[in-house]
C-alpha positions in Angstrom: 6.0 -10.7 -0.3 2.4 -9.5 -1.1 1.9 -12.3 -3.6 3.1 -14.9 -1.1 0.7 -13.4 1.5 -2.2 -13.5 -1.0 -1.4 -17.0 -2.0 -1.2 -18.2 1.6 -4.4 -16.4 2.5 -6.1 -18.0 -0.5 -4.8 -21.4 0.5 -6.0 -21.0 4.1 -9.4 -19.6 3.0 -8.5 -16.1 4.2 -8.8 -14.1 1.0 -9.9 -10.6 0.4 -12.5 -9.3 -2.1 -11.3 -7.8 -5.3 -13.0 -4.5 -4.6 -11.5 -4.1 -1.1 -9.0 -1.5 -2.1 -10.5 -0.2 -5.4 -13.8 1.6 -5.9 -16.1 -0.4 -8.3 -16.8 2.8 -10.3 -13.1 2.9 -11.2 -13.6 -0.4 -13.0 -17.1 -0.4 -14.2 -17.8 3.3 -14.4 -17.0 5.9 -17.1 -13.5 6.0 -18.5 -12.9 9.4 -16.9 -13.5 7.9 -13.5 -11.0 5.2 -14.2 -8.3 7.6 -15.4 -8.9 10.0 -12.4 -8.9 7.1 -10.0 -5.7 5.8 -11.6 -4.0 9.2 -11.2 -5.2 9.3 -7.6 -3.9 5.8 -6.7 -0.6 6.0 -8.5 0.4 9.6 -7.9 -1.5 11.3 -5.1 -2.0 8.3 -2.8 1.7 7.3 -3.2 3.0 10.8 -2.5 0.8 11.7 0.4 0.8 8.4 2.1 4.6 8.3 1.9 4.8 11.9 3.2 2.5 11.0 6.1 3.5 7.6 7.1 7.2 7.5 6.2 8.0 11.2 6.4 6.1 12.2 9.5 5.1 9.0 11.4 8.2 7.0 10.8 10.5 10.0 11.0 9.1 11.0 14.3 9.3 7.5 15.7 12.7 7.0 14.4 13.9 10.1 16.3 12.8 8.4 19.5 13.2 4.6 18.8 15.5 2.1 17.1 14.9 1.6 13.4 13.4 -1.9 13.7 10.8 -0.8 16.2 10.0 2.4 14.3 9.6 0.4 11.1 7.2 -2.1 12.7 5.1 0.5 14.5 4.7 2.8 11.4 3.9 -0.3 9.2 1.2 -1.4 11.7 -0.3 2.0 11.7 -0.1 2.2 7.9 -1.9 -1.1 7.5 -4.5 -0.3 10.2 -5.8 2.8 8.6 -6.5 1.0 5.3 -9.3 -1.0 7.0 -8.9 -4.1 4.8 -9.6 -7.8 5.6 -6.9 -9.9 7.4 -5.3 -10.8 4.0 -5.3 -7.2 2.9 -4.0 -6.0 6.3 -1.1 -8.4 6.1 -0.3 -7.4 2.5 -0.3 -3.7 3.4 1.7 -4.5 6.5 4.3 -6.1 4.3 4.3 -3.1 2.0 4.7 -0.7 5.0 7.6 -2.7 6.3 9.4 -2.6 2.9 8.7 1.1 2.3 9.8 2.1 5.8 13.0 0.1 5.3 13.6 1.8 2.0 13.2 5.2 3.6 15.6 4.1 6.4 18.1 2.7 3.9 18.1 5.5 1.3 17.1 8.5 3.5 14.8 9.7 0.8 11.0 9.4 0.3 11.4 9.3 -3.5 12.2 5.6 -3.8 9.3 4.7 -1.5 7.0 6.9 -3.5 8.0 5.3 -6.7 7.6 1.8 -5.4 4.3 2.6 -3.7 2.9 4.1 -6.9 4.1 1.1 -8.9 2.5 -1.3 -6.4 -0.8 0.6 -6.7 -0.5 0.6 -10.5 0.1 -3.2 -10.5 -2.9 -3.7 -8.1 -5.2 -1.6 -10.2 -3.9 -3.1 -13.5 -4.6 -6.6 -12.2 -8.1 -5.7 -11.2 -8.7 -4.1 -14.7 -7.2 -7.1 -16.4 -9.5 -9.6 -14.7 -12.7 -7.7 -14.1 -13.2 -5.3 -17.0 
């Protein structure tokens, strides 16, 4: 989904900058900065964002709303706080929808944490591949 959104954005001239979600020091700085940033993105961001957005926000909304509405609202909030361009917003919105659905489907944050961390790793790895 995110790759399709990125491709469509690129096709329509609505692309995001490579450094939008990754600090430039993580790519061009000392190796310690890269490794600490990688740990932060893959482990801490995935765990704490899932606890916050799927565990607390989605969980609270789900107790009051139907699943579809709670999924969309939590995904919109998730993508809004990332403060990315339109293409980045749509990509994170897609991720938020998928991760909230996973939480609804499996009733566990662990699958969403793993997928979130893997997505962050893929994003960071792609930046390193092309810019370092």
